[in-house]
N, CA, C and O of each residue as an XYZ file, in Angstrom:
228
protein
N      -6.306      8.842     17.129
C      -6.677      8.238     15.861
C      -5.478      7.487     15.301
O      -4.359      7.998     15.326
N      -5.701      6.296     14.804
C      -4.623      5.476     14.254
C      -4.150      6.032     12.918
O      -4.924      6.602     12.150
N      -2.877      5.853     12.666
C      -2.314      6.296     11.392
C      -2.867      5.420     10.277
O      -2.974      4.203     10.435
N      -3.219      6.032      9.151
C      -3.804      5.273      8.057
C      -2.763      4.399      7.378
O      -1.573      4.715      7.381
N      -3.219      3.301      6.798
C      -2.334      2.409      6.060
C      -1.683      3.140      4.903
O      -0.513      2.900      4.605
N      -2.420      4.032      4.240
C      -1.842      4.731      3.094
C      -0.652      5.583      3.511
O       0.312      5.688      2.752
N      -0.687      6.201      4.704
C       0.464      6.963      5.177
C       1.632      6.037      5.466
O       2.785      6.397      5.230
N       1.344      4.859      5.971
C       2.401      3.903      6.273
C       3.039      3.384      4.987
O       4.189      2.946      5.005
N       2.322      3.428      3.890
C       2.837      2.986      2.594
C       3.472      4.156      1.856
O       4.580      4.029      1.335
N       2.792      5.279      1.804
C       3.262      6.424      1.026
C       4.641      6.894      1.435
O       5.544      6.972      0.602
N       4.813      7.207      2.698
C       6.059      7.814      3.146
C       7.280      6.948      2.838
O       8.217      7.430      2.202
N       7.297      5.682      3.270
C       8.499      4.888      2.990
C       8.788      4.729      1.495
O       9.938      4.836      1.069
N       7.768      4.480      0.716
C       8.005      4.263     -0.720
C       8.481      5.530     -1.417
O       9.420      5.486     -2.213
N       7.848      6.645     -1.127
C       8.159      7.871     -1.852
C       9.360      8.621     -1.296
O      10.115      9.222     -2.060
N       9.551      8.599      0.011
C      10.583      9.437      0.603
C      11.814      8.675      1.083
O      12.918      9.218      1.066
N      11.643      7.445      1.504
C      12.807      6.674      1.936
C      13.387      5.877      0.773
O      14.600      5.871      0.560
N      12.524      5.209      0.029
C      12.983      4.396     -1.106
C      13.125      5.209     -2.386
O      13.690      4.736     -3.373
N      12.606      6.440     -2.364
C      12.695      7.352     -3.518
C      12.042      6.766     -4.777
O      12.548      6.933     -5.887
N      10.920      6.082     -4.588
C      10.187      5.526     -5.723
C       9.599      6.648     -6.575
O       9.161      7.674     -6.054
N       9.595      6.443     -7.868
C       8.921      7.388     -8.754
C       7.424      7.159     -8.634
O       7.001      6.110     -8.148
N       6.616      8.112     -9.064
C       5.164      7.875     -9.042
C       4.769      6.615     -9.811
O       3.869      5.891     -9.386
N       5.429      6.347    -10.933
C       5.103      5.142    -11.712
C       5.458      3.874    -10.934
O       4.699      2.905    -10.958
N       6.595      3.870    -10.250
C       6.990      2.713     -9.449
C       6.043      2.523     -8.266
O       5.669      1.400     -7.928
N       5.668      3.626     -7.649
C       4.736      3.586     -6.523
C       3.410      2.970     -6.965
O       2.896      2.057     -6.319
N       2.870      3.465     -8.052
C       1.590      2.963     -8.553
C       1.693      1.493     -8.945
O       0.793      0.707     -8.649
N       2.781      1.119     -9.608
C       2.976     -0.277    -10.008
C       3.038     -1.180     -8.778
O       2.494     -2.284     -8.791
N       3.695     -0.718     -7.723
C       3.771     -1.500     -6.492
C       2.409     -1.699     -5.852
O       2.082     -2.798     -5.403
N       1.615     -0.639     -5.812
C       0.259     -0.755     -5.260
C      -0.599     -1.692     -6.098
O      -1.340     -2.514     -5.559
N      -0.499     -1.568     -7.401
C      -1.277     -2.439     -8.293
C      -0.871     -3.899     -8.108
O      -1.724     -4.786     -8.068
N       0.430     -4.143     -7.995
C       0.912     -5.515     -7.786
C       0.374     -6.079     -6.467
O      -0.106     -7.212     -6.425
N       0.453     -5.291     -5.400
C      -0.047     -5.743     -4.101
C      -1.548     -6.023     -4.167
O      -2.027     -6.985     -3.567
N      -2.280     -5.198     -4.883
C      -3.722     -5.415     -5.056
C      -3.971     -6.697     -5.846
O      -4.824     -7.504     -5.476
N      -3.228     -6.881     -6.931
C      -3.399     -8.069     -7.772
C      -3.053     -9.363     -7.026
O      -3.626    -10.416     -7.305
N      -2.117     -9.280     -6.080
C      -1.724    -10.445     -5.282
C      -2.697    -10.729     -4.145
O      -2.600    -11.761     -3.481
N      -3.638     -9.809     -3.920
C      -4.601     -9.978     -2.837
C      -4.063     -9.528     -1.492
O      -4.585     -9.922     -0.449
N      -3.003     -8.690     -1.507
C      -2.406     -8.207     -0.268
C      -3.086     -6.944      0.233
O      -3.153     -6.714      1.440
N      -3.592     -6.120     -0.686
C      -4.251     -4.858     -0.353
C      -5.572     -4.764     -1.075
O      -5.785     -5.404     -2.104
N      -6.464     -3.950     -0.516
C      -7.678     -3.595     -1.253
C      -7.863     -2.097     -1.131
O      -7.494     -1.488     -0.127
N      -8.432     -1.520     -2.158
C      -8.704     -0.087     -2.168
C     -10.058      0.189     -1.553
O     -11.007     -0.568     -1.756
N     -10.148      1.268     -0.807
C     -11.430      1.759     -0.333
C     -12.199      2.238     -1.552
O     -11.592      2.640     -2.544
N     -13.492      2.204     -1.495
C     -14.319      2.620     -2.639
C     -14.024      4.049     -3.088
O     -14.269      4.386     -4.246
N     -13.510      4.887     -2.206
C     -13.175      6.263     -2.575
C     -11.905      6.321     -3.417
O     -11.658      7.310     -4.107
N     -11.092      5.246     -3.359
C      -9.819      5.235     -4.067
C      -8.725      5.971     -3.320
O      -7.602      6.076     -3.813
N      -9.031      6.479     -2.148
C      -8.084      7.277     -1.371
C      -7.314      6.438     -0.363
O      -6.163      6.751     -0.055
N      -7.913      5.398      0.147
C      -7.307      4.590      1.204
C      -7.140      3.155      0.749
O      -7.862      2.673     -0.123
N      -6.166      2.475      1.360
C      -5.997      1.047      1.136
C      -6.060      0.346      2.481
O      -5.820      0.948      3.528
N      -6.383     -0.926      2.433
C      -6.423     -1.736      3.637
C      -5.637     -3.007      3.354
O      -5.822     -3.640      2.314
N      -4.752     -3.383      4.289
C      -3.992     -4.598      4.125
C      -4.875     -5.782      4.469
O      -5.505     -5.810      5.527
N      -4.920     -6.752      3.582
C      -5.697     -7.957      3.795
C      -4.844     -8.999      4.496
O      -3.629     -8.831      4.605
N      -5.459    -10.071      4.972
C      -4.731    -11.078      5.741
C      -3.527    -11.648      4.995
O      -2.472    -11.800      5.612
N      -3.621    -11.975      3.697
C      -2.420    -12.482      3.018
C      -1.252    -11.476      3.056
O      -0.094    -11.887      3.137
N      -1.537    -10.191      3.000
C      -0.494     -9.186      3.125
C       0.070     -9.129      4.530
O       1.278     -8.982      4.715
N      -0.809     -9.246      5.530
C      -0.360     -9.262      6.919
C       0.522    -10.477      7.189
O       1.489    -10.400      7.946
N       0.176    -11.596      6.562
C       0.941    -12.831      6.759
C       2.377    -12.683      6.253
O       3.278    -13.351      6.760
N       2.600    -11.823      5.266
C       3.949    -11.601      4.752
C       4.871    -10.980      5.800
O       6.088    -11.160      5.749
N       4.289    -10.254      6.744
C       5.068     -9.569      7.764
C       5.062    -10.287      9.107
O       5.637     -9.794     10.078
N       4.417    -11.448      9.169
C       4.330    -12.195     10.429
C       5.633    -12.890     10.766
O       5.727    -13.560     11.794
């Protein structure tokens, strides 16, 4: 099973970058507002959209 996008986001932001919960949430909201991520209807998972993928190309 592939690792979820949320795990790929959570760990680096919270444990490597030492982001606070408020900073973490603000970052996710910003990425969503920019059209880089979308939330699953459950609110538990995120999916990177093409504009977000293009940032890492």
